KEDO-418786 format. One record per atom (N, C-alpha, C, O): residue in one letter; x, z, y. Coordinates in steps of 0.02 Angstrom, whole numbers, padded with zeros to 5 digits, always signed. Layout:
aXZY;...
***
This chain:
m+01635-00493-02297;m+01565-00511-02293;m+01520-00449-02304;m+01460-00455-02296;r+01547-00394-02321;r+01508-00334-02337;r+01470-00306-02278;r+01422-00268-02287;h+01489-00323-02218;h+01455-00296-02159;h+01396-00341-02137;h+01360-00323-02091;k+01387-00398-02169;k+01333-00443-02151;k+01273-00433-02197;k+01280-00408-02253;m+01214-00453-02172;m+01152-00446-02210;m+01121-00514-02222;m+01132-00560-02182;p+01082-00522-02276;p+01051-00587-02289;p+00994-00602-02241;p+00956-00557-02221;w+00990-00664-02222;w+00938-00689-02177;w+00913-00755-02206;w+00953-00796-02229;v+00848-00766-02203;v+00818-00827-02232;v+00791-00872-02177;v+00751-00850-02136;d+00814-00934-02176;d+00789-00984-02131;d+00726-01014-02163;d+00731-01053-02210;r+00668-00996-02138;r+00605-01017-02168;r+00593-01092-02165;r+00555-01119-02205;l+00625-01126-02119;l+00617-01199-02114;l+00654-01235-02170;l+00632-01289-02191;k+00708-01207-02194;k+00746-01238-02248;k+00724-01213-02317;k+00735-01247-02367;c+00694-01155-02319;c+00676-01123-02383;c+00622-01162-02420;c+00573-01184-02390;d+00631-01169-02486;d+00582-01204-02527;d+00545-01157-02574;d+00523-01178-02628;v+00538-01094-02554;v+00504-01045-02598;v+00432-01063-02611;v+00404-01043-02662;a+00400-01100-02567;a+00331-01121-02578;a+00327-01168-02638;a+00276-01171-02672;e+00381-01206-02651;e+00382-01253-02707;e+00408-01221-02771;e+00381-01233-02825;v+00460-01180-02766;v+00491-01152-02826;v+00463-01084-02846;v+00468-01064-02904;g+00434-01048-02799;g+00403-00984-02814;g+00451-00932-02841;g+00505-00922-02813;e+00432-00900-02895;e+00472-00845-02922;e+00535-00869-02958;e+00574-00828-02982;s+00545-00934-02964;s+00607-00959-02993;s+00660-00974-02940;s+00705-01014-02951;c+00654-00942-02883;c+00702-00949-02828;c+00772-00928-02853;c+00780-00874-02881;k+00821-00971-02842;k+00889-00959-02867;k+00921-00899-02831;k+00958-00861-02862;a+00907-00891-02767;a+00936-00835-02730;a+00912-00769-02759;a+00951-00721-02766;a+00848-00765-02775;a+00820-00703-02803;a+00846-00691-02873;a+00860-00634-02892;k+00853-00744-02913;k+00878-00736-02982;k+00950-00715-02985;k+00971-00681-03032;h+00990-00733-02935;h+01061-00717-02937;h+01079-00651-02902;h+01138-00632-02901;c+01030-00617-02875;c+01044-00553-02842;c+01058-00500-02896;c+01013-00482-02933;p+01119-00474-02899;p+01136-00426-02952;p+01105-00357-02942;p+01106-00316-02988;h+01078-00344-02884;h+01051-00277-02869;h+00975-00277-02862;h+00946-00227-02844;a+00944-00334-02876;a+00871-00342-02870;a+00846-00325-02801;a+00791-00298-02793;a+00886-00340-02750;a+00866-00326-02681;a+00829-00386-02651;a+00789-00377-02605;f+00842-00445-02676;f+00811-00507-02651;f+00757-00526-02702;f+00772-00545-02758;t+00694-00521-02682;t+00640-00536-02728;t+00589-00584-02697;t+00582-00587-02636;v+00556-00620-02739;v+00502-00666-02718;v+00439-00644-02754;v+00438-00638-02816;t+00387-00631-02717;t+00324-00607-02746;t+00266-00649-02720;t+00269-00678-02666;w+00213-00651-02760;w+00152-00684-02741;w+00118-00643-02687;w+00112-00582-02694;k+00097-00675-02633;k+00062-00639-02580;k-00007-00617-02605;k-00047-00659-02624;p-00020-00553-02606;p-00085-00530-02630;p-00143-00556-02588;p-00141-00553-02526;g-00193-00580-02622;g-00253-00604-02587;g-00246-00672-02555;g-00291-00694-02518;d-00191-00706-02567;d-00180-00772-02536;d-00203-00826-02583;d-00179-00830-02640;e-00250-00867-02561;e-00277-00919-02603;e-00239-00985-02597;e-00250-01031-02636;n-00194-00990-02549;n-00157-01052-02537;n-00094-01058-02579;n-00056-01106-02571;g-00082-01011-02622;g-00023-01014-02664;g+00041-00999-02627;g+00091-01034-02637;q+00041-00949-02586;q+00100-00932-02546;q+00139-00875-02578;q+00111-00831-02610;y+00204-00878-02569;y+00249-00826-02593;y+00282-00791-02535;y+00288-00819-02480;d+00301-00730-02547;d+00333-00689-02496;d+00404-00673-02518;d+00415-00656-02576;i+00451-00678-02472;i+00521-00660-02486;i+00532-00589-02460;i+00518-00575-02401;l+00556-00546-02502;l+00570-00477-02483;l+00643-00462-02495;l+00671-00476-02548;i+00675-00433-02445;i+00744-00411-02451;i+00746-00336-02439;i+00735-00314-02382;d+00761-00299-02490;d+00765-00226-02486;d+00836-00208-02462;d+00883-00210-02501;l+00842-00190-02399;l+00908-00175-02371;l+00937-00109-02397;l+00996-00097-02388;e+00895-00068-02428;e+00921-00007-02459;e+00959-00024-02523;e+01009+00008-02539;r+00935-00074-02560;r+00966-00094-02623;r+01021-00145-02613;r+01067-00150-02654;c+01017-00184-02559;c+01064-00237-02546;c+01134-00209-02536;c+01144-00162-02497;r+01183-00238-02571;r+01253-00217-02564;r+01293-00267-02524;r+01354-00263-02520;r+01258-00316-02494;r+01287-00365-02449;r+01343-00405-02483;r+01395-00419-02452;c+01332-00422-02546;c+01383-00459-02585;c+01383-00534-02570;c+01433-00567-02579;g+01326-00561-02547;g+01322-00631-02530;g+01303-00677-02587;g+01303-00738-02579;e+01289-00649-02646;e+01271-00691-02704;e+01208-00732-02690;e+01203-00789-02713;c+01161-00705-02653;c+01099-00741-02638;c+01113-00803-02595;c+01084-00856-02607;s+01158-00796-02547;s+01173-00853-02504;s+01212-00907-02542;s+01204-00966-02528;h+01255-00887-02589;h+01292-00936-02629;h+01247-00972-02678;h+01259-01030-02694;a+01195-00938-02701;a+01151-00968-02752;a+01099-01016-02723;a+01076-01061-02758;c+01082-01008-02660;c+01031-01050-02629;c+01058-01121-02617;c+01103-01132-02577;d+01029-01170-02653;d+01053-01238-02646;d+01023-01274-02585;d+01044-01330-02570;k+00976-01243-02551;k+00949-01272-02489;k+00984-01245-02427;k+00967-01264-02371;f+01031-01199-02437;f+01068-01167-02382;f+01022-01130-02334;f+01034-01127-02274;a+00967-01102-02362;a+00918-01067-02321;a+00937-00993-02312;a+00915-00962-02265;v+00977-00966-02358;v+00997-00896-02354;v+01067-00894-02325;v+01114-00925-02350;k+01074-00855-02272;k+01139-00848-02239;k+01153-00774-02230;k+01108-00733-02224;m+01216-00757-02230;m+01237-00689-02216;m+01254-00685-02142;m+01301-00717-02118;v+01216-00645-02106;v+01226-00639-02033;v+01240-00567-02014;v+01250-00553-01955;
***
């Protein structure tokens, strides 16, 4: 699985509801998968950021997501 990268299916993702307590972000051992508040957004939206420089392609984020929104592709 080391050659695959994380991908987020926005239709399945519940980051708008869970925000910074996203399980995929919390289980990333390298802090490559993060959820942040969108600056200047009044609608309460969060942004998912995946730093591919820090990502070691371990797949922990995809295993932690209980909505199956994160996949390694």
